[in-house]
MIKOLMI-626706 format. One record per residue (C-alpha): x, y, z; residue in three letters. Coordinates in steps of 0.2 Angstrom, whole numbers. Example, Ala and Ser with C-alpha at 12.3 -4.5 7.8 and 13.67 -1.06 7.14 Angstrom:
<atoms>
(atom (62,-22,39),"ALA")
(atom (68,-5,36),"SER")
</atoms>
This chain:
<atoms>
(atom (-24,265,8),"MET")
(atom (-17,267,26),"ARG")
(atom (-12,286,30),"VAL")
(atom (5,287,39),"ALA")
(atom (-2,296,54),"ASN")
(atom (-18,286,55),"GLU")
(atom (-22,268,63),"MET")
(atom (-34,256,56),"GLU")
(atom (-43,243,66),"GLU")
(atom (-58,232,62),"PHE")
(atom (-73,236,73),"ASP")
(atom (-79,219,79),"LEU")
(atom (-92,227,91),"LYS")
(atom (-100,237,76),"SER")
(atom (-101,221,66),"LEU")
(atom (-109,211,81),"LEU")
(atom (-122,225,82),"SER")
(atom (-126,227,64),"SER")
(atom (-142,222,55),"ASN")
(atom (-152,225,71),"GLU")
(atom (-140,215,81),"LYS")
(atom (-142,199,70),"LEU")
(atom (-127,190,76),"ILE")
(atom (-129,194,94),"ILE")
(atom (-148,188,94),"ARG")
(atom (-142,172,86),"LEU")
(atom (-129,169,99),"LEU")
(atom (-141,173,113),"GLN")
(atom (-154,160,105),"SER")
(atom (-140,147,103),"TYR")
(atom (-134,149,121),"ALA")
(atom (-151,148,128),"GLN")
(atom (-156,133,118),"THR")
(atom (-140,123,122),"ASN")
(atom (-139,128,141),"ASP")
(atom (-121,136,139),"ILE")
(atom (-113,153,140),"ALA")
(atom (-108,161,124),"VAL")
(atom (-97,177,122),"PHE")
(atom (-86,186,110),"VAL")
(atom (-69,193,114),"LEU")
(atom (-58,205,104),"GLY")
(atom (-40,203,100),"ASN")
(atom (-37,213,116),"ASP")
(atom (-46,198,125),"ASP")
(atom (-60,210,132),"HIS")
(atom (-78,207,129),"LEU")
(atom (-86,214,113),"ARG")
(atom (-104,211,120),"ALA")
(atom (-112,203,135),"GLY")
(atom (-111,185,141),"ILE")
(atom (-126,176,134),"PHE")
(atom (-134,161,142),"GLY")
(atom (-130,154,159),"VAL")
(atom (-114,155,169),"LEU")
(atom (-114,157,188),"SER")
(atom (-97,166,188),"GLU")
(atom (-101,178,174),"SER")
(atom (-102,193,185),"ALA")
(atom (-84,190,192),"SER")
(atom (-78,186,175),"LEU")
(atom (-84,202,167),"THR")
(atom (-81,213,182),"GLN")
(atom (-97,223,177),"LYS")
(atom (-87,236,166),"ASP")
(atom (-83,223,152),"LYS")
(atom (-65,228,153),"LYS")
(atom (-58,213,161),"ALA")
(atom (-43,204,152),"ASP")
(atom (-50,186,149),"LEU")
(atom (-35,180,140),"SER")
(atom (-32,167,155),"LYS")
(atom (-49,159,155),"LEU")
(atom (-43,143,147),"SER")
(atom (-29,141,161),"ILE")
(atom (-41,146,175),"HIS")
(atom (-57,137,170),"LYS")
(atom (-56,126,185),"CYS")
(atom (-55,141,196),"LYS")
(atom (-71,147,189),"TYR")
(atom (-79,129,190),"HIS")
(atom (-82,128,172),"MET")
(atom (-77,119,156),"GLU")
(atom (-72,131,141),"TYR")
(atom (-67,132,123),"ALA")
(atom (-64,146,111),"ASP")
(atom (-60,148,92),"ALA")
(atom (-53,163,82),"PRO")
(atom (-64,173,71),"ILE")
(atom (-57,178,55),"ARG")
(atom (-63,191,42),"ILE")
(atom (-60,184,25),"SER")
(atom (-60,201,16),"GLN")
(atom (-46,207,27),"LEU")
(atom (-38,189,30),"ASN")
(atom (-37,194,48),"GLN")
(atom (-41,187,65),"ARG")
(atom (-52,200,74),"VAL")
(atom (-57,191,89),"GLY")
(atom (-63,174,96),"LYS")
(atom (-79,166,100),"ILE")
(atom (-80,158,117),"CYS")
(atom (-92,145,125),"VAL")
(atom (-93,139,143),"ALA")
(atom (-103,129,155),"LYS")
(atom (-103,127,174),"ASP")
(atom (-97,110,179),"THR")
(atom (-92,100,195),"THR")
(atom (-87,85,185),"GLU")
(atom (-70,78,188),"VAL")
(atom (-73,61,178),"SER")
(atom (-74,56,160),"SER")
(atom (-90,66,159),"LYS")
(atom (-79,82,159),"ARG")
(atom (-70,76,144),"LEU")
(atom (-86,73,135),"ASP")
(atom (-92,90,140),"LEU")
(atom (-75,98,133),"MET")
(atom (-77,88,116),"ARG")
(atom (-95,94,115),"ASN")
(atom (-90,113,118),"LEU")
(atom (-76,111,105),"ASN")
(atom (-89,105,92),"ASP")
(atom (-101,120,97),"GLN")
(atom (-88,133,96),"VAL")
(atom (-82,127,79),"VAL")
(atom (-100,128,74),"TYR")
(atom (-103,146,81),"LEU")
(atom (-87,152,72),"ARG")
(atom (-92,145,55),"SER")
(atom (-109,154,58),"MET")
(atom (-102,171,63),"ILE")
(atom (-89,171,49),"GLU")
(atom (-102,166,36),"GLY")
(atom (-115,180,41),"ILE")
(atom (-100,192,43),"SER")
(atom (-95,190,26),"LYS")
(atom (-113,193,19),"LEU")
(atom (-115,208,29),"ILE")
(atom (-98,216,24),"ILE")
(atom (-101,212,6),"GLU")
(atom (-118,220,7),"ASN")
(atom (-112,236,17),"ARG")
(atom (-94,238,13),"GLY")
(atom (-78,234,23),"ILE")
(atom (-76,253,27),"ASP")
(atom (-92,253,38),"ASP")
(atom (-82,242,50),"PHE")
(atom (-65,250,50),"ILE")
(atom (-60,263,64),"ILE")
(atom (-48,276,59),"LYS")
(atom (-40,287,71),"TYR")
(atom (-24,297,73),"ALA")
(atom (-8,287,79),"LEU")
(atom (-2,291,96),"ASP")
(atom (16,297,96),"VAL")
(atom (20,286,110),"ASN")
(atom (15,271,100),"ASP")
(atom (27,276,87),"ALA")
(atom (42,276,99),"ILE")
(atom (38,260,109),"ASP")
(atom (53,251,103),"ASP")
(atom (64,264,112),"LEU")
(atom (59,257,128),"ASP")
(atom (67,240,124),"ASP")
(atom (85,237,131),"SER")
(atom (94,228,117),"ASP")
(atom (108,223,129),"GLY")
(atom (95,214,140),"LYS")
(atom (85,205,127),"ALA")
(atom (96,190,126),"LEU")
(atom (94,187,144),"GLN")
(atom (75,191,143),"GLN")
(atom (71,178,129),"ILE")
(atom (79,164,140),"LYS")
(atom (64,166,153),"THR")
(atom (51,173,141),"MET")
(atom (34,164,141),"SER")
(atom (16,167,134),"THR")
(atom (0,157,133),"SER")
(atom (-7,168,119),"ASN")
(atom (-9,156,104),"ALA")
(atom (-6,169,90),"SER")
(atom (11,174,99),"ILE")
(atom (16,156,101),"ILE")
(atom (13,153,83),"SER")
(atom (22,169,78),"ALA")
(atom (37,164,88),"ILE")
(atom (38,147,81),"GLU")
(atom (37,154,63),"TYR")
(atom (51,167,67),"ILE")
(atom (62,153,75),"ASP")
(atom (60,142,60),"SER")
(atom (65,156,48),"ASN")
(atom (79,165,55),"LEU")
(atom (88,163,39),"ASP")
(atom (76,175,30),"LYS")
(atom (73,194,31),"ARG")
(atom (56,194,40),"LEU")
(atom (45,209,42),"THR")
(atom (32,213,54),"LEU")
(atom (19,212,40),"ASP")
(atom (25,195,35),"GLN")
(atom (24,187,52),"VAL")
(atom (7,197,57),"SER")
(atom (-1,190,41),"SER")
(atom (4,172,46),"LYS")
(atom (-6,173,62),"VAL")
(atom (-20,183,54),"TYR")
(atom (-18,199,64),"LEU")
(atom (-16,217,58),"SER")
(atom (2,223,59),"ASP")
(atom (-2,236,71),"TYR")
(atom (-12,225,83),"TYR")
(atom (1,211,81),"PHE")
(atom (15,224,86),"SER")
(atom (5,229,102),"LYS")
(atom (1,211,107),"LEU")
(atom (19,205,104),"PHE")
(atom (26,218,116),"LYS")
(atom (12,215,129),"ARG")
(atom (15,196,128),"GLU")
(atom (34,195,127),"THR")
(atom (40,212,134),"GLY")
(atom (50,214,119),"LEU")
(atom (46,223,102),"SER")
(atom (45,212,87),"PHE")
(atom (61,219,79),"SER")
(atom (71,217,96),"VAL")
(atom (66,199,98),"TYR")
(atom (69,195,80),"LEU")
(atom (87,202,81),"ASN")
(atom (90,194,98),"ALA")
(atom (86,177,91),"ARG")
(atom (97,180,76),"LYS")
(atom (111,185,87),"ILE")
(atom (109,170,99),"GLN")
(atom (110,158,85),"LYS")
(atom (125,168,78),"ALA")
(atom (134,166,95),"MET")
(atom (131,147,93),"LEU")
(atom (137,146,76),"LEU")
(atom (153,157,81),"LEU")
(atom (157,145,95),"LYS")
(atom (153,128,87),"GLU")
(atom (156,129,68),"SER")
(atom (170,134,57),"ASP")
(atom (159,145,46),"LYS")
(atom (166,162,42),"SER")
(atom (158,177,50),"ILE")
(atom (152,183,33),"ASN")
(atom (144,166,30),"ASP")
(atom (135,167,47),"ILE")
(atom (130,184,43),"SER")
(atom (122,178,26),"ASP")
(atom (115,163,34),"SER")
(atom (105,174,46),"LEU")
(atom (97,185,33),"GLY")
(atom (108,201,36),"PHE")
(atom (111,210,20),"THR")
(atom (128,218,25),"ARG")
(atom (142,211,35),"LEU")
(atom (144,228,44),"SER")
(atom (126,228,49),"TYR")
(atom (128,211,57),"PHE")
(atom (143,216,66),"SER")
(atom (135,231,73),"GLN")
(atom (120,222,78),"THR")
(atom (130,208,86),"PHE")
(atom (140,221,96),"LYS")
(atom (124,230,101),"LYS")
(atom (117,215,108),"TYR")
(atom (132,206,116),"THR")
(atom (144,221,120),"GLY")
(atom (158,213,108),"VAL")
(atom (161,211,90),"ALA")
(atom (159,194,82),"PRO")
(atom (177,191,80),"THR")
(atom (181,194,98),"LYS")
(atom (167,184,104),"TYR")
(atom (173,169,93),"ARG")
(atom (191,171,100),"THR")
(atom (186,173,118),"GLU")
(atom (173,160,116),"GLY")
(atom (185,147,110),"ASN")
(atom (198,151,123),"ASN")
</atoms>
């Protein structure tokens, strides 16, 4: 059970090093046998162990201290003269994504051979993901999940992150917002398809297999908005459209967007737009 002033995160690095570094040794062996580079990233897109195998650009990728943000590898793979594939690692006991397994290979190919290499790497990364998840399940069942959970005090600054958001600017910000993170893209698609529901952080984070704490931090990092501000901004954006282009009553619009009280909908609408729903409808139609 989570304590109110504590945070819990899965320790992927500890799992990789468990049982005399069983998983690490298997990854090293696989990389050498198949003449590729293999590495594991956490949810923060930082290395959880070294880069195994051969990759000429590995030194610049890791920046020696292993703290480089490697989230853009798939976009910048041509810059590093390599082909690349990755797949999420999920821990079944938690039903959470805890990181991803990555494979890469140096290449100068620009023809159909590069496509064949990409397909081959995709097959390999799927195999490695299955291997890691299977071994992890056995290790955790044997040792217990608590051996791989880090607990530490919640920073007060983390608890007030939402205060940094400007609600009034959120509607402008979501117009130009972009992210390449697959988990956040999936979360946004889910949110935008369910604006009629009373979505919670826990519900959405579970859909993308992330802990609610890490999902909250990742969402803010990728979008510049907290989950709650983005959710309300999207609801208000849709409300603005309905107020202008439909004959629905304000109460019906409030209900259709999952607001429990008309007064709260009106308060939120004014917070984001600067005007009440009734005034916005009148001015919009004029």
